[in-house]
DRENSE-610067 format. One line per 10 residues: number of its first residue (from 1); for each residue x, y, z of N, C-alpha, C. Coordinates in Angstrom, 2 decimals. Example, Ala and Ser with C-alpha at 12.3 -4.5 7.8 and 13.67 -1.06 7.14 Angstrom:
BEGIN
1	13.19/-5.69/7.80/12.30/-4.50/7.80/13.20/-3.30/7.80 ~ 12.85/-2.25/7.08/13.67/-1.06/7.14/12.90/0.03/7.87 .
This chain:
BEGIN
1	0.85/-1.21/0.00/0.00/0.00/0.00/0.88/1.25/0.00 ~ 0.67/2.11/-0.95/1.44/3.35/-1.01/0.88/4.36/-0.03 ~ 1.23/5.60/-0.25/0.73/6.65/0.64/-0.76/6.87/0.40 ~ -1.42/7.32/1.44/-2.87/7.46/1.36/-3.28/8.82/0.81 ~ -4.51/8.89/0.27/-5.02/10.19/-0.18/-5.20/11.14/0.99 ~ -5.25/12.41/0.69/-5.47/13.45/1.71/-6.97/13.68/1.85 ~ -7.47/13.61/3.07/-8.88/13.90/3.32/-8.96/15.17/4.15 ~ -9.45/16.23/3.52/-9.62/17.51/4.20/-11.11/17.75/4.44 ~ -11.48/17.90/5.70/-12.89/18.13/6.04/-13.05/19.51/6.65 ~ -14.10/20.19/6.25/-14.37/21.57/6.69/-15.78/21.65/7.25 .
11	-16.03/22.62/8.13/-17.37/22.71/8.73/-18.48/22.90/7.69 ~ -18.16/23.62/6.62/-19.17/23.90/5.59/-18.46/24.29/4.29 ~ -19.25/24.50/3.23/-18.68/24.83/1.93/-17.98/26.19/1.95 ~ -18.50/27.10/2.78/-17.88/28.42/2.91/-16.44/28.33/3.41 ~ -16.17/27.36/4.27/-14.81/27.15/4.78/-13.98/26.31/3.81 ~ -14.65/25.44/3.07/-13.96/24.58/2.10/-13.43/25.39/0.92 ~ -14.23/26.35/0.44/-13.92/27.06/-0.81/-12.54/27.73/-0.82 ~ -12.15/28.47/0.23/-10.81/29.11/0.19/-9.67/28.08/0.15 ~ -9.86/26.93/0.80/-8.83/25.90/0.77/-8.73/25.29/-0.62 ~ -9.88/25.04/-1.24/-9.89/24.51/-2.60/-9.22/25.49/-3.56 .
21	-9.49/26.77/-3.35/-8.86/27.81/-4.19/-7.33/27.74/-4.06 ~ -6.86/27.68/-2.84/-5.43/27.64/-2.58/-4.79/26.42/-3.25 ~ -5.47/25.29/-3.15/-4.98/24.04/-3.75/-4.92/24.15/-5.28 ~ -6.00/24.69/-5.87/-6.06/24.82/-7.33/-4.97/25.78/-7.82 ~ -4.78/26.90/-7.10/-3.75/27.87/-7.50/-2.36/27.25/-7.42 ~ -2.13/26.44/-6.40/-0.85/25.75/-6.28/-0.63/24.81/-7.48 ~ -1.67/24.07/-7.86/-1.57/23.17/-9.03/-1.39/23.98/-10.31 ~ -2.10/25.10/-10.39/-1.98/26.01/-11.55/-0.53/26.49/-11.69 ~ 0.03/26.98/-10.60/1.39/27.54/-10.66/2.42/26.48/-11.01 ~ 2.20/25.26/-10.51/3.11/24.16/-10.85/3.03/23.84/-12.35 .
31	1.80/23.87/-12.89/1.61/23.63/-14.32/2.27/24.71/-15.16 ~ 2.12/25.96/-14.73/2.73/27.07/-15.47/4.24/26.98/-15.45 ~ 4.79/26.57/-14.32/6.24/26.39/-14.22/6.70/25.27/-15.13 ~ 5.90/24.22/-15.20/6.27/23.03/-15.97/6.18/23.27/-17.47 ~ 5.05/23.85/-17.93/4.90/23.98/-19.39/4.11/25.21/-19.83 ~ 4.00/26.21/-18.98/3.46/27.49/-19.40/1.95/27.55/-19.55 ~ 1.27/26.42/-19.32/-0.20/26.40/-19.34/-0.68/25.55/-18.16 ~ -1.97/25.62/-17.89/-2.57/24.81/-16.82/-3.66/23.97/-17.45 ~ -3.40/22.67/-17.55/-4.36/21.76/-18.20/-5.16/21.05/-17.13 ~ -6.46/21.34/-17.13/-7.33/20.84/-16.08/-8.56/20.21/-16.73 .
41	-9.04/19.12/-16.15/-10.29/18.51/-16.60/-11.28/18.57/-15.44 ~ -12.52/18.92/-15.76/-13.54/19.07/-14.72/-14.74/18.17/-15.03 ~ -15.41/17.80/-13.96/-16.62/17.01/-14.08/-17.83/17.92/-13.81 ~ -19.00/17.32/-13.71/-20.22/18.11/-13.51/-20.79/17.97/-12.11 ~ -22.08/17.77/-12.01/-22.74/17.62/-10.71/-22.71/18.92/-9.92 ~ -22.44/18.80/-8.63/-22.41/19.98/-7.76/-21.05/20.68/-7.79 ~ -20.08/20.07/-8.47/-18.71/20.61/-8.49/-18.61/22.03/-9.04 ~ -19.18/22.34/-10.23/-18.99/23.69/-10.78/-19.42/24.82/-9.85 ~ -20.49/24.60/-9.09/-20.96/25.64/-8.18/-19.93/25.89/-7.07 ~ -19.39/24.83/-6.50/-18.37/24.96/-5.45/-17.10/25.57/-6.03 .
51	-16.77/25.16/-7.24/-15.58/25.68/-7.92/-15.70/27.19/-8.12 ~ -16.89/27.63/-8.53/-17.12/29.06/-8.72/-16.95/29.82/-7.41 ~ -17.47/29.25/-6.34/-17.33/29.89/-5.03/-15.86/30.04/-4.65 ~ -15.06/29.04/-5.03/-13.63/29.05/-4.71/-12.85/30.01/-5.61 ~ -13.14/30.00/-6.90/-12.26/30.66/-7.87/-12.65/32.09/-8.21 ~ -13.91/32.46/-7.97/-14.35/33.80/-8.36/-14.16/34.84/-7.27 ~ -13.70/34.42/-6.10/-13.43/35.38/-5.02/-12.29/36.30/-5.44 ~ -12.32/37.53/-4.93/-11.25/38.49/-5.26/-9.93/38.00/-4.68 ~ -8.82/38.14/-5.42/-7.53/37.68/-4.89/-7.10/38.48/-3.67 ~ -6.58/37.75/-2.69/-6.14/38.41/-1.46/-4.73/38.98/-1.61 .
61	-3.97/38.47/-2.57/-2.59/38.93/-2.78/-2.17/38.52/-4.19 ~ -0.94/38.91/-4.58/-0.42/38.52/-5.88/-0.25/37.00/-6.00 ~ -0.04/36.35/-4.85/0.14/34.90/-4.86/-1.20/34.16/-4.94 ~ -2.29/34.91/-4.90/-3.63/34.33/-4.79/-4.41/34.54/-6.09 ~ -3.69/34.64/-7.21/-4.36/34.95/-8.47/-4.66/33.70/-9.28 ~ -5.91/33.64/-9.73/-6.29/32.59/-10.68/-5.99/33.13/-12.08 ~ -5.07/32.49/-12.77/-4.62/32.97/-14.09/-5.45/32.31/-15.18 ~ -6.70/32.68/-15.25/-7.61/32.00/-16.17/-7.12/32.02/-17.62 ~ -6.41/33.07/-17.99/-5.93/33.16/-19.38/-4.92/32.06/-19.72 ~ -4.40/31.39/-18.70/-3.43/30.31/-18.93/-4.08/28.92/-18.79 .
71	-5.38/28.91/-18.51/-6.07/27.64/-18.30/-6.52/27.02/-19.62 ~ -6.36/25.71/-19.72/-7.01/24.93/-20.78/-7.94/23.96/-20.07 ~ -9.25/24.14/-20.30/-10.24/23.34/-19.58/-10.82/22.26/-20.49 ~ -10.71/21.03/-20.03/-11.30/19.87/-20.71/-12.39/19.31/-19.81 ~ -13.16/18.38/-20.36/-14.24/17.77/-19.58/-13.89/16.32/-19.27 ~ -13.90/16.02/-17.97/-13.57/14.66/-17.53/-14.63/13.67/-18.02 ~ -15.85/14.16/-18.15/-16.89/13.39/-18.83/-17.93/14.37/-19.36 ~ -18.69/13.91/-20.30/-19.72/14.77/-20.89/-20.86/13.90/-21.40 ~ -22.03/14.48/-21.37/-23.22/13.78/-21.85/-23.37/14.06/-23.35 ~ -23.88/13.09/-24.09/-24.04/13.24/-25.54/-25.32/14.03/-25.82 .
81	-25.24/15.31/-25.50/-26.37/16.23/-25.68/-25.82/17.55/-26.23 ~ -26.69/18.39/-26.83/-26.21/19.71/-27.29/-25.61/20.52/-26.15 ~ -24.74/21.46/-26.48/-24.00/22.23/-25.46/-24.89/23.16/-24.65 ~ -26.11/23.43/-25.14/-27.02/24.29/-24.36/-28.09/23.46/-23.64 ~ -27.93/22.14/-23.64/-28.91/21.24/-23.01/-28.73/21.26/-21.49 ~ -29.82/21.07/-20.78/-29.73/21.12/-19.30/-28.87/20.00/-18.72 ~ -28.65/18.91/-19.47/-27.81/17.82/-18.98/-26.33/17.99/-19.33 ~ -25.99/19.04/-20.07/-24.62/19.24/-20.52/-23.72/19.73/-19.39 ~ -22.59/19.04/-19.18/-21.62/19.51/-18.20/-21.00/20.84/-18.63 ~ -20.83/21.01/-19.94/-20.33/22.29/-20.45/-21.29/23.42/-20.10 .
91	-22.59/23.21/-20.34/-23.58/24.25/-20.04/-23.57/24.58/-18.55 ~ -23.40/23.57/-17.72/-23.37/23.77/-16.27/-22.15/24.60/-15.87 ~ -20.97/24.22/-16.39/-19.75/24.96/-16.05/-19.83/26.39/-16.58 ~ -20.42/26.55/-17.77/-20.57/27.88/-18.38/-21.45/28.77/-17.50 ~ -22.58/28.23/-17.06/-23.51/29.02/-16.25/-22.95/29.34/-14.88 ~ -22.29/28.35/-14.26/-21.82/28.53/-12.87/-20.51/29.30/-12.78 ~ -19.62/29.09/-13.76/-18.26/29.64/-13.64/-17.84/30.50/-14.83 ~ -17.86/29.92/-16.03/-17.23/30.59/-17.17/-17.85/31.95/-17.46 ~ -19.19/32.03/-17.41/-19.86/33.31/-17.72/-19.62/34.37/-16.65 ~ -19.11/33.94/-15.50/-18.94/34.87/-14.38/-17.49/35.32/-14.19 .
101	-16.59/34.81/-15.02/-15.18/35.20/-14.88/-15.03/36.66/-15.32 ~ -14.53/37.54/-14.44/-14.38/38.95/-14.82/-13.38/39.10/-15.96 ~ -13.63/40.06/-16.84/-12.80/40.26/-18.03/-11.32/40.41/-17.68 ~ -11.04/41.13/-16.59/-9.64/41.39/-16.23/-8.90/40.13/-15.78 ~ -9.65/39.07/-15.45/-9.01/37.82/-15.01/-8.54/37.00/-16.21 ~ -8.93/37.40/-17.42/-8.57/36.64/-18.61/-9.53/35.49/-18.82 ~ -9.59/35.01/-20.04/-10.53/33.94/-20.37/-9.80/32.64/-20.66 ~ -10.29/31.53/-20.11/-9.64/30.25/-20.37/-9.95/29.73/-21.78 ~ -9.13/28.82/-22.25/-9.43/28.07/-23.47/-10.24/26.85/-23.03 ~ -11.43/26.71/-23.61/-12.34/25.64/-23.17/-12.55/24.67/-24.33 .
111	-12.52/23.38/-24.02/-12.63/22.34/-25.04/-13.89/21.50/-24.84 ~ -15.02/21.92/-25.40/-16.22/21.09/-25.31/-16.18/19.95/-26.32 ~ -17.14/19.04/-26.22/-17.26/17.97/-27.21/-17.70/18.56/-28.55 ~ -17.47/17.80/-29.62/-17.90/18.20/-30.96/-19.30/17.63/-31.22 ~ -20.30/18.50/-31.13/-21.69/18.02/-31.11/-22.18/17.50/-32.46 ~ -21.37/17.60/-33.50/-21.83/17.00/-34.77/-21.82/15.47/-34.70 ~ -21.21/14.92/-33.63/-21.13/13.46/-33.50/-22.03/12.91/-32.38 ~ -23.05/13.64/-32.00/-23.90/13.22/-30.88/-24.58/11.87/-31.11 ~ -24.84/11.54/-32.37/-25.56/10.29/-32.65/-24.65/9.07/-32.71 ~ -23.35/9.29/-32.56/-22.39/8.18/-32.62/-21.40/8.36/-31.47 .
121	-21.68/7.74/-30.33/-20.86/8.02/-29.15/-19.42/7.54/-29.31 ~ -19.20/6.47/-30.09/-17.81/6.03/-30.31/-17.04/7.11/-31.07 ~ -17.66/7.69/-32.09/-17.00/8.75/-32.85/-16.83/10.00/-31.99 ~ -17.82/10.27/-31.15/-17.75/11.42/-30.23/-16.54/11.27/-29.30 ~ -16.37/10.05/-28.77/-15.22/9.77/-27.89/-13.92/9.86/-28.67 ~ -13.91/9.28/-29.90/-12.69/9.29/-30.71/-12.27/10.72/-31.05 ~ -13.24/11.55/-31.36/-12.93/12.95/-31.71/-12.38/13.69/-30.49 ~ -12.93/13.40/-29.31/-12.42/14.07/-28.11/-11.02/13.57/-27.78 ~ -10.80/12.29/-28.01/-9.45/11.75/-27.81/-8.46/12.41/-28.75 ~ -8.86/12.63/-30.01/-7.97/13.31/-30.96/-7.65/14.73/-30.51 .
131	-8.61/15.38/-29.90/-8.39/16.71/-29.32/-7.29/16.64/-28.25 ~ -7.37/15.61/-27.41/-6.33/15.42/-26.38/-4.98/15.12/-27.01 ~ -4.99/14.30/-28.05/-3.74/13.97/-28.74/-3.07/15.25/-29.25 ~ -3.87/16.13/-29.85/-3.32/17.38/-30.39/-2.80/18.28/-29.27 ~ -3.47/18.26/-28.13/-3.06/19.13/-27.04/-1.88/18.58/-26.25 ~ -1.82/17.24/-26.12/-0.81/16.63/-25.25/0.34/15.99/-26.02 ~ 0.50/16.33/-27.29/1.56/15.79/-28.16/1.04/14.56/-28.88 ~ 1.81/14.11/-29.83/1.33/13.04/-30.69/1.16/11.75/-29.89 ~ 0.19/10.97/-30.29/-0.15/9.74/-29.56/1.03/8.80/-29.45 ~ 1.88/8.80/-30.47/3.01/7.87/-30.45/3.99/8.18/-29.32 .
141	4.13/9.46/-29.02/5.16/9.83/-28.05/4.62/9.91/-26.62 ~ 3.30/9.89/-26.48/2.72/10.00/-25.15/1.77/8.82/-24.94 ~ 2.10/7.96/-23.98/1.24/6.81/-23.74/-0.10/7.26/-23.18 ~ -0.05/8.25/-22.29/-1.27/8.80/-21.69/-1.10/10.30/-21.52 ~ -2.18/11.06/-21.68/-2.09/12.49/-21.40/-1.95/12.70/-19.89 ~ -1.12/13.65/-19.50/-0.95/13.92/-18.07/-1.49/15.31/-17.77 ~ -2.69/15.34/-17.20/-3.30/16.60/-16.81/-2.58/17.15/-15.57 ~ -2.58/18.47/-15.45/-2.03/19.08/-14.23/-2.97/18.83/-13.04 ~ -4.26/18.82/-13.33/-5.24/18.63/-12.26/-6.55/18.10/-12.84 ~ -7.12/17.13/-12.15/-8.49/16.70/-12.41/-9.35/17.14/-11.23 .
151	-10.47/17.77/-11.54/-11.42/18.21/-10.51/-12.67/17.37/-10.66 ~ -12.94/16.53/-9.68/-13.98/15.51/-9.81/-14.95/15.54/-8.64 ~ -16.06/14.87/-8.84/-17.01/14.62/-7.76/-17.25/13.13/-7.69 ~ -18.07/12.71/-6.74/-18.49/11.31/-6.71/-19.97/11.25/-6.42 ~ -20.64/10.28/-7.04/-22.07/10.12/-6.81/-22.34/9.24/-5.61 ~ -23.59/9.17/-5.18/-23.94/8.32/-4.03/-23.71/6.84/-4.28 ~ -23.39/6.47/-5.53/-23.04/5.08/-5.85/-21.53/4.88/-5.93 ~ -20.75/5.97/-5.74/-19.29/5.87/-5.82/-18.74/6.05/-7.22 ~ -19.59/6.45/-8.18/-19.07/6.69/-9.54/-18.31/8.02/-9.57 ~ -17.40/8.12/-10.51/-16.74/9.40/-10.77/-16.51/9.49/-12.27 .
161	-16.44/10.72/-12.81/-16.54/10.91/-14.26/-17.81/10.18/-14.70 ~ -17.75/9.43/-15.80/-18.87/8.53/-16.10/-18.36/7.09/-16.03 ~ -17.61/6.84/-14.97/-17.10/5.50/-14.67/-17.94/4.97/-13.52 ~ -18.72/3.93/-13.80/-19.71/3.45/-12.83/-19.29/2.12/-12.22 ~ -19.73/1.86/-10.98/-19.35/0.62/-10.29/-19.70/-0.63/-11.11 ~ -18.74/-1.53/-11.20/-18.98/-2.81/-11.86/-19.09/-2.74/-13.37 ~ -18.88/-1.56/-13.96/-19.03/-1.42/-15.42/-17.77/-1.91/-16.13 ~ -17.93/-2.61/-17.28/-16.75/-3.09/-18.03/-15.76/-1.98/-18.39 ~ -16.25/-0.76/-18.50/-15.40/0.38/-18.88/-14.26/0.59/-17.87 ~ -14.43/0.13/-16.65/-13.36/0.27/-15.64/-12.12/-0.53/-16.04 .
171	-12.29/-1.49/-16.95/-11.15/-2.32/-17.36/-10.50/-1.81/-18.65 ~ -11.00/-0.71/-19.19/-10.42/-0.14/-20.42/-8.99/0.34/-20.14 ~ -8.04/-0.11/-20.97/-6.65/0.27/-20.73/-6.01/1.04/-21.88 ~ -6.58/0.96/-23.10/-5.88/1.59/-24.22/-6.47/2.93/-24.63 ~ -7.79/3.08/-24.58/-8.41/4.35/-24.99/-8.17/5.42/-23.93 ~ -8.09/6.66/-24.39/-8.02/7.80/-23.46/-9.43/8.29/-23.11 ~ -10.29/8.25/-24.12/-11.68/8.68/-23.94/-12.56/7.55/-24.45 ~ -13.58/7.19/-23.69/-14.43/6.06/-24.08/-15.90/6.46/-24.06 ~ -16.70/5.82/-24.93/-18.13/6.07/-24.90/-18.81/5.16/-23.87 ~ -19.94/5.59/-23.39/-20.79/4.72/-22.58/-22.22/4.97/-23.05 .
181	-22.93/3.89/-23.32/-24.30/4.03/-23.85/-25.34/3.54/-22.85 ~ -24.86/2.97/-21.73/-25.81/2.39/-20.77/-25.54/2.93/-19.36 ~ -25.30/4.24/-19.27/-25.09/4.84/-17.95/-26.30/4.54/-17.07 ~ -26.06/4.02/-15.86/-27.19/3.75/-14.96/-27.89/5.03/-14.51 ~ -27.23/6.14/-14.71/-27.81/7.43/-14.36/-28.10/8.17/-15.68 ~ -29.30/8.71/-15.85/-29.58/9.40/-17.12/-28.77/10.69/-17.24 ~ -28.52/11.16/-18.48/-28.81/10.46/-19.73/-27.84/9.30/-19.96 ~ -28.29/8.25/-20.67/-27.47/7.04/-20.79/-26.24/7.18/-21.68 ~ -26.30/8.09/-22.66/-25.18/8.20/-23.62/-24.21/9.30/-23.20 ~ -22.94/8.92/-23.04/-21.92/9.85/-22.55/-20.56/9.49/-23.12 .
191	-19.60/10.36/-22.88/-18.19/10.01/-23.09/-17.45/10.36/-21.79 ~ -16.37/9.64/-21.54/-15.64/9.84/-20.29/-14.16/9.59/-20.47 ~ -13.34/10.30/-19.69/-11.94/9.92/-19.58/-11.89/8.53/-18.97 ~ -10.92/7.73/-19.39/-10.79/6.38/-18.84/-9.97/6.41/-17.55 ~ -10.06/5.32/-16.80/-9.40/5.26/-15.50/-7.89/5.51/-15.58 ~ -7.17/4.94/-16.56/-5.72/5.24/-16.62/-5.42/6.73/-16.82 ~ -6.25/7.43/-17.59/-6.03/8.87/-17.78/-6.27/9.61/-16.47 ~ -7.34/9.24/-15.79/-7.65/9.89/-14.50/-6.50/9.69/-13.52 ~ -6.01/8.47/-13.44/-5.02/8.17/-12.39/-3.61/8.63/-12.76 ~ -3.40/9.06/-14.02/-2.09/9.60/-14.39/-1.99/11.11/-14.23 .
201	-3.06/11.74/-13.80/-3.01/13.19/-13.59/-1.98/13.52/-12.51 ~ -1.33/14.67/-12.65/-0.36/15.09/-11.64/-1.04/15.17/-10.27 ~ -2.24/15.77/-10.28/-3.03/15.84/-9.05/-4.49/15.58/-9.37 ~ -5.19/15.00/-8.40/-6.63/14.76/-8.51/-7.29/15.33/-7.27 ~ -8.33/16.13/-7.46/-9.08/16.65/-6.32/-10.54/16.24/-6.46 ~ -11.07/15.65/-5.42/-12.51/15.36/-5.34/-13.15/16.39/-4.42 ~ -14.35/16.82/-4.78/-15.15/17.66/-3.90/-16.43/16.89/-3.61 ~ -16.68/16.63/-2.33/-17.87/15.87/-1.93/-18.48/16.54/-0.71 ~ -19.70/17.00/-0.84/-20.34/17.72/0.28/-21.76/17.22/0.52 ~ -22.20/17.38/1.76/-23.58/17.06/2.11/-23.73/15.69/2.74 .
211	-24.69/15.59/3.64/-24.93/14.35/4.37/-25.34/13.19/3.48 ~ -25.83/13.49/2.29/-26.22/12.44/1.35/-25.02/11.62/0.87 ~ -23.82/12.11/1.11/-22.61/11.41/0.63/-21.97/10.53/1.72 ~ -22.44/10.63/2.97/-21.66/10.01/4.05/-21.60/8.48/3.95 ~ -22.68/7.84/3.47/-22.65/6.37/3.38/-21.65/5.91/2.33 ~ -21.65/6.57/1.17/-20.72/6.15/0.12/-19.29/6.55/0.48 ~ -19.11/7.67/1.18/-17.76/8.06/1.61/-17.20/7.02/2.57 ~ -18.05/6.51/3.43/-17.63/5.46/4.37/-17.17/4.22/3.59 ~ -17.93/3.86/2.56/-17.57/2.69/1.76/-16.28/2.93/0.97 ~ -16.16/4.12/0.38/-14.96/4.44/-0.42/-13.71/4.37/0.46 .
221	-13.77/4.96/1.65/-12.57/5.09/2.47/-12.33/3.91/3.41 ~ -13.36/3.15/3.73/-13.17/2.04/4.67/-13.08/0.68/3.99 ~ -13.86/0.49/2.91/-13.84/-0.81/2.24/-13.24/-0.73/0.83 ~ -13.54/0.32/0.11/-13.09/0.41/-1.28/-14.04/-0.31/-2.22 ~ -14.08/-1.64/-2.08/-15.05/-2.47/-2.82/-15.00/-2.26/-4.33 ~ -13.85/-1.83/-4.85/-13.74/-1.65/-6.29/-14.55/-0.50/-6.84 ~ -15.04/0.37/-5.95/-15.80/1.54/-6.42/-14.88/2.45/-7.23 ~ -15.38/3.04/-8.31/-14.51/3.88/-9.14/-13.74/4.95/-8.35 ~ -14.40/5.65/-7.45/-13.70/6.68/-6.67/-12.61/6.05/-5.79 ~ -12.88/4.85/-5.28/-11.87/4.16/-4.46/-10.70/3.69/-5.32 .
231	-10.97/3.28/-6.55/-9.89/2.87/-7.46/-8.97/4.05/-7.76 ~ -9.55/5.25/-7.88/-8.72/6.46/-8.08/-7.86/6.69/-6.84 ~ -8.46/6.60/-5.66/-7.70/6.73/-4.42/-6.51/5.78/-4.39 ~ -6.78/4.51/-4.70/-5.75/3.48/-4.59/-4.61/3.70/-5.59 ~ -4.96/4.19/-6.78/-3.94/4.36/-7.82/-3.14/5.65/-7.67 ~ -3.73/6.66/-7.03/-3.06/7.96/-6.97/-2.48/8.28/-5.60 ~ -2.98/7.65/-4.55/-2.42/7.87/-3.22/-2.38/9.32/-2.82 ~ -1.19/9.80/-2.45/-1.07/11.16/-1.93/-1.25/12.24/-3.02 ~ -1.29/11.83/-4.29/-1.59/12.81/-5.35/-3.07/13.18/-5.38 ~ -3.85/12.45/-4.58/-5.30/12.66/-4.54/-5.70/13.37/-3.25 .
241	-6.53/14.40/-3.38/-7.02/15.14/-2.20/-8.53/15.26/-2.28 ~ -9.17/15.03/-1.15/-10.62/15.16/-1.04/-10.96/16.40/-0.22 ~ -11.81/17.23/-0.77/-12.31/18.42/-0.08/-13.77/18.15/0.26 ~ -14.05/17.98/1.54/-15.39/17.60/1.97/-15.87/18.54/3.08 ~ -17.17/18.51/3.30/-17.66/19.15/4.52/-17.86/18.05/5.57 ~ -18.00/18.47/6.83/-18.10/17.49/7.92/-19.28/16.54/7.72 ~ -20.37/17.05/7.15/-21.56/16.23/6.96/-21.29/15.03/6.06 ~ -20.43/15.23/5.05/-20.16/14.16/4.08/-19.27/13.06/4.65 ~ -18.53/13.36/5.71/-17.60/12.36/6.26/-17.94/12.00/7.71 ~ -19.15/12.31/8.10/-19.59/11.95/9.46/-19.51/10.43/9.62 .
251	-18.78/9.98/10.64/-18.67/8.55/10.91/-17.67/7.81/10.04 ~ -16.94/8.52/9.18/-15.96/7.86/8.31/-14.65/7.68/9.08 ~ -14.20/6.43/9.18/-12.95/6.14/9.90/-11.77/6.26/8.95 ~ -11.23/7.46/8.87/-10.06/7.72/8.01/-9.43/8.99/8.54 ~ -8.10/9.03/8.65/-7.47/10.22/9.24/-7.70/11.48/8.41 ~ -8.19/12.51/9.07/-8.35/13.82/8.42/-7.02/14.56/8.48 ~ -6.77/15.38/7.50/-5.59/16.21/7.52/-6.01/17.66/7.72 ~ -5.17/18.41/8.39/-5.41/19.85/8.47/-4.92/20.49/7.17 ~ -5.71/21.40/6.61/-5.28/22.05/5.37/-4.46/23.27/5.73 ~ -3.20/23.29/5.28/-2.30/24.40/5.65/-2.36/25.49/4.60 .
């Protein structure tokens, strides 16, 4: 067993947000030092709202700046729907965060899915993978794309991205982006980063809040049980950090860390 993931618990989302901001800025600055851009993939659910609370606050100092103009934002998973559809992760991120970024903060480069392929999820996934290939160097020279940061959530079933418990897609090893047509959660047709891509990220941050998450958090951290979020924990160890509120980890037997 390698080093364990970091579990940071806060009294509420208001206390969580500044810590998440600090963590994201640290990952951003490391990415800028490494290659002059910050490549991040985000998921949907309740994450974009919390992310907005963290990132749209006024900077407290020069070290506290979100350099949105240096961000390249990809989607860790996306639903096979138009970009203005209520189920679209892009539409959610746009409404919660992107449309609210002040002009002086600069605008990120955002990579949505190519909606001309909505009726063919394999082609939709292949096209998104080609986008990653172009961004992360040629496929021949890079076995897997290495994101600077993945920002994820987990569902009450322990899924993350569109990787669901017990699904054959968890065993995918060669594709970077894969289609799923039988998501147990609607809508059924989606594309998702595969588990090897998720676990090769420089850093992975999960945000999980609310008492509705405490049972699955207990299972993820105490048993694992092959749940997708637990598989990410096991593969990434200390590169993985969880930002939770106390309600989400009530009764979870796992050492909490103080966020410095």
